[in-house]
N, C-alpha and C positions, 0 to 999 in steps of 0.2 A: 476559359471554362464558363459555360453558360448553364450547365445542368447542376442543380442542387436538389437532393431528394426531399420531397415533401414529408411532413409528419405522417408516420404510419407506413412508410415505404419499406418493403421487405429487405432485410439485410442480405438475403441471398441474391438480390438483384443489384446490389451496389457495385461489385466489380464489373459486371457487364455494362452497366450504364456509364461508368467513367471510362471504361476501355473503349467504348464507341466514340468518345470525345477526345480523350487525352491518353490514348493507349500506350504511347511511347514514353510517357512521363513516369519517373521512378516514384513508387508509392511507399516502398520499404527498403531501408538499408540496415544491414547487420554485419559487422565486421567488414569483410571485403565483398560480401554478397549484396546484390541489389535485385529488386523485383519491380517490373513495370506493371502498369494496370492491365495491359494485355496479357502479360505472363501470369499475373494473379488470377485473371478471369479464366484463361484456358487451363491453367494448372489446377485450380480449385475444382473445375468441372471434372477433370480426370480423377482427382482424389475423392471427390464426392461419390463418384460411381464405385470406387473401391470401398468406401465406407458402407454404401448401401448393400453391396455384395457381401460385406462382412457382418451385416446385421444391424447397422444403424437405421434409425427410424424416428419419425416425429414423436416427441415425448421422451425419448431416450437420451441419456448422457453419453458423450464420447470423451474419454480421458486423454488429454494431450500431455504426455510426460516429456516435454521438450524444453530446451533452453531458449532464450531470446534468439530468434533466427528468422530468416525469410520463410523457412519451412513451417514455422509455428503459425505465422499469419496466414499462409496458404491453407494450413489445416483448419484454422478457425473458420475461414470462409467456406471451406469444404463441408464443415459441419452444418453451417447454415443452409447450404444448398442441398444437403441430405435431410434437412428438417430436424437435425439433432442439436443438442445443447453442448457447446464446448466447455470443458472443465480443464483448465490449465493447471498442471501439477509440476512441482519441482523435480528435476531429474536427480537432485541430491537428497531427496527424502530417504530416510532409513526404511528398510524393508518392512518393518512392523508398522510404521506410520503409513506407508503407501498401501499396505494390505488393508489397514483399517479404513482408509478413505475409499478404496475400491469396493470394499464390502458395503459401505454405506450407499455409494452412488450406483452400484451395479451397472457400470458402463457397458454399452453394447460392444464397444471396441476400445482398445487401449493402444494409442499411437506413441511410439518411442523412437529414440535414435537407433541407428544400426548397432551400436555397441551398448545400448541401454540395459541396465541391470534391473530386470523386473522379476518378481517372484513368480507370477502367473504368466509364463511365456506363451501359453496356449492362446491367450487373447491379445498378445502383443504383435504389432505390425508396424512397419516403418512407412513414412510418407512415400518413399520411392516404390515400395511394394504395392501400396494402394493405387498409385498412379500407373504402374506398369501395364502397357498394352491396352489402356482404356481410352475411350473417345473423349475429345475435348469439346464436343458439341454441347449446346445449351441444354439444361435440364428444365423440366416443368417447374414453375415457381412453387415454393413451399415455405411455410413459416414455422420455425421452431417455437415450442410453447414457452420457452424461457431463453433469454439471450446469453446468460452466463450462469456459472455455478461455482463460484470461488469457495475455497475451504478456509476454515478458521478454527481457532480453539486449540491449536497445537501446544500452546504454552500451558494449558491445563492438563494435557495428556488425553483429552477427549475431543478428537476432531469432529467437526460438523461441516455440513455443506450449506451454504447460503444461496438457495436457488432464487434467482431474480423473479419477481412477480410480473415482469414485462416480457411480452413475447419478442421474437427477433424481428422487430421493426424499428425504424428511426423514431427518435423522440428528442425534443429540444432540451429535455431535463439535464442531461450530462454536459452538453455544450454550454448551457446557461450557468450551470453550477461551477464549471471549471474555466469559464471564460475562453473557450476554444471557438475560433471563428472559421469560416469557410476558407479553404486553401492554406491552412496553418502549416508551418514547418516545425514539427515537434521533435524534441529530443527526450527520449525515455531512458532514464539512467538505471532503472531497477527492473528485476525480472517480471514478466507478465503473469507469473503465477500469483502475484499479489494483486489485489483488486484495483487499487488506484492506477498503477501503471497500465493494467489491461484496459480499464475504462477509458483512460485518456488517450492511449494509443489508438484504440478502435474508434473512438469518437472523432479523432483527427481524420482517420481514413474515411469514415462515413461522410465527412464533409469535403472530401476531395483533396485533403492535404497529404503531406508526405511525412513519414515517421522514420527517424533514425533511432535504432535500438542499440544501446551499448550491450555487448556480450558480457562484460563485467565492468564495474565502476572503476574509473581512474580519474583523479582530479584534473590533471592537465588535459587528458583526452576529452573531457567534458567541454572545456573551454575551446579547444581546437575544433571540435565538432560543431560548435555554435558558429564559429567564423567560416569554417569550410562549407557548411551547408546552409548558411544564412538562416539559422534557426530563429524562430520567433517566439517559441513557447517551450519551457523546460520544466520537467518534474524532478524534484529533489526531496530528500529527507534531511533533517538537520545534521546528521552524522556526515553526509556528503558535503553539506555547506561548510562544516567545520574543516574538513580535509582540503577543500578548495581554498578556504581562508588561510590555511597553514602553508600554502605554497609561497615560496619567496616572491617578493614584490616584482623582481625582474622577470619571473615566469608569468605571473598574472598580467603584467604590462605588455606581454607579447600579443595579447588578444584584444581586439577592439570591441567586440560584442555589440556592434552598432545595430545589428538586425534584431536583437533581443527585445521583445515587447513585454514579456512577463515571465517571472520565475515563480512557480508554485511549490510550496512545501506543506507537508502534513505528516501523519503517522507517529510522530513522537514530539515531546515538548521541545521548543526552540528557546535556548537561553537568551535572555534579554541582550547580553553583550553581543551575541552572534547575530541576532536580528538587526541590531543597530549597525554592526559592521557591514552587513549586506546592503542596508538602506543607504548608508554613506557611500558605498562603492557604486551601486547601480542606480540609485535614486528611488525614493519611496514609492513612486507610481508603478515601478516594475516588480515589486516584491509583494507577493500574495500568500495568504495562508488559508487552509481549509480545515475545518474540524467536522467530522461526521463518521459514521460507521459504514461498513460494507452494506449493512441493511438499508441505508439511505432513507430512513423515515424522516429525518430532520438533520439540519446541519448549519454551520456558520461559515462565512467567508469574510476576509478582512484584507484590505490593501494597506500598504506600508504607511501612507500618510495618516490614515485613520488609526493605525496602531500607535503611532507617535503621540496621538491624543489620548490613547487608552493603553499605555504600555503594559505588556504582559497578557492582554486579552486575545482571545481567538475570534472575536467579532460578535455581531448580533446574529440572531437566528434569521437565516435568509431563505430557508425552505422548511416546510413542516412546522411542528410545534414542539417546544421544550418547556419543562418546568422542573423545579427542585422539590424533593421530598426529604423530610428528616427521617430519623431511624424508626419513628412510630408511624410513618406513612402520611404525616400531615404536610401540606404544601408550605414551602418556605417562600414567603413573599417579601421579606425585609431585605433590602440591598446589603450586600457584604456578608450575608450569613450563608454558611456552607450547607449544601445538601447533595443528595444523589440525583444525577441528571436523568430524567425520564423524557422519552420522545414518543411522538406519534405522527402519522401523516396528517395533513390537513383534512378535516372531515369531508367526506365525499370523494376522497382520492382512493384509488384501488391500493391494495396491499403491495408493498414494494418487495417483499421477500417471503420465503418459507424455509424454515430450517429442516434439514434432514439429519437426524442423529442428535437432536437437542430440542429443548423447549425454551422460548424466550422468558426472561425475567420480567414479569409484567404486573401491573396494578391497574385494574379498571380500564384496560385498553391502551395504557401507556407502557412502553417497554424501556428497560435500562440496559446499557452496556457495561455498567459497573463503575462509570466515571463519577468522580465527585467534583463539585465546582461551586461557584457563586456568581451572581449577577450584580453589576454595579447599578447605580441609580439611573443610568442612561440605557440599561438593557444589554450591556456588553458582558459576555461570558468569560470567566477566568477559570481555568482548569486547576484542580488541586492534585488529585491522584486517583487511582482506581480503588474502589472499596475493598476489593479482594487483596490488594497489595499492602493494606494497612498492617502495621506491626505493633503489637501491644507489648510494651516494655515496662515491667513493674507497675502494671495497671494504667499506664499512660499510652494513649494512641499516638503513634508516630507515622507520618506519611513519608515513604522513601523519596518521592519526587522532590520534596523540599531539600533533602540532604544531597540528592544527586545534582540538583540545580546549583548548590553551593560548590560541589566538587568540580564541576566542569568550568567554573570560573577560573580555576587554576590553569595557568598557561601551558602546563605540561600534561594536562588531562584531556584525552580525546572523548571518552565516554565513561560512565560510571553506573553501577547498579548496586543498590543497597538491599540486602536481604536480612531476614531474622533467623538466627540459629539458636538452638535450645540453650537455656541457661538455668541452672538449678536455683539460682537466687531470684532472678527477675522474670523468669518464664522464657524470655527471648533476649538475645543481645544483638546489637546492630553490627553487621559485617559489611564493609564496603569493598566491592571488587572494582578496581580502577584500571582502565585501559590507558597506558602511556606509550609514547613512541619507544622503539627499542633503544634508541640512542639517548633517551631522556636521562638527565642527571637529577633524579629526584627520588626520595625515599618515602616509605610509609610515614615515618616521623615528620618529614617535611610537610606532607599533606595534612597530617593530624594538626600540626601547628597552624597551618593555613586555615583550617576550619575553626580552630579555637578563637572565639570572639565573633565569628560569623553565625554560629548556631548556639542555641541553648545547650546546656551541659547534657540534658537527657537525650538530645538529638545527635550527639557526637558518636561516631562509630567506635565500638570497643576495639575492633580490629580492622586493619586495612590490608588488602591483598593487591599487589601490583601484577598486571598481566599485560602481554604485548599483542594479543589477538582481539579482534573486535568482539564486543559483547552483544551487538545488534546484528540482525540479518540485513539483507539488502533493502528491505522495506522499512528499516528502522525499528523493528520489533524485537523485544527481549523475551527470551524464554526463562522467565524468572524462576518458575518452579523447578526447571531442570538445573539451573545454576545452584539452587538451594539443595536439591537432592544430591548433587555431586559433592557437596561440602558437609553433608550431615554425618555425624559421628557413627561409627559402626555400633550396632546394638550390642549391649553387654550380654554375655552368655550366662 
């Protein structure tokens, strides 16, 4: 492979450029399906014509309500060739959620599965229907005004669209940020309707690499896919890392993982014990962490050997700028003192995003995602919790993340979420929802005893609820407000 797209190369031209050079090479795998560069190029030409006939145009969004699949990647590039911005949405979204997002984005076309359940079927069409009877000849080059439009904010009940500030052209930003090189063999373990999986999968493709998409996460399948496809780069969230770690030694030992160059994790806090386990297993130089928002104004990255020198940190600021502000809006400059994390792009850099359906929380050009943290004397950032997640109990502020971190230290706890429920005496009481394996021999009393001595008395949950279903979605996100609403007492009449 000699071709590599220069900076500013139209994304619509990527499939054709690589098809001319490595047309028979597989670019995407999902389940038992594969797609070569030649198939991606010709197929996306056909689907792009279908999108144009259906109303897609430059500056418009096309909603792709599709699971991880070769069809999804085909549809993404068809959007670029039609000049439209792809917006990948979960096929499992509830009707009300989907309606709200579609109302915000006003997509020109909604692409779904043949059996997809969409409220507004008048705009819904399948990839097969778009391609049917249409030419696979090349289209005139065009550039979408924005290369992605992920959604966020579902945990608050108010969805928003985060429209990228970058047009649909190549940029070194994402490859530098995620450490993705030319010709990478990437394994994407989470759905592409989440931002990080979408960005890393597409960035791999832009650089002539090959992507294996898991249609659903499975711990052993992840390891076997690495060996089977000589995977060099993997995206995980800590929940997945925990499930892989929980595999019996004899299962993990079946896989050599010799091709693996780097494992990247993000999206949720990684317990110290879990990070140490992975570093000891794979080697510190192969374990990476990224902290940043979909907005991509600023962020941190950290390799395992650096983490060992700053245990618990998410790294130094590696792009953009960050600072901490206290509750009064004054900058926190003293190492070790907590503040709310504010970010901005490096001065002179174009805006990285625009919200549809929301306004950023900002002060004097700096915006916040609501995270709290502290810097150490060496400039390493340590996350505490989200400002909005803080629970006031008897006048004392309690951060759920601290309690959740203690809970997942228990060997039978997979994940945990701590919420505040109303209490007549203290205003709120702490309630822990704890995900344990179905076969686990552990009780709420056992877990309470485990926490006693690890946490101050005012941080001990008043009640502990054991569940056997995951509390986090495939991207590691928690819908905390929804969990709380489900457990709120019925209003008295």
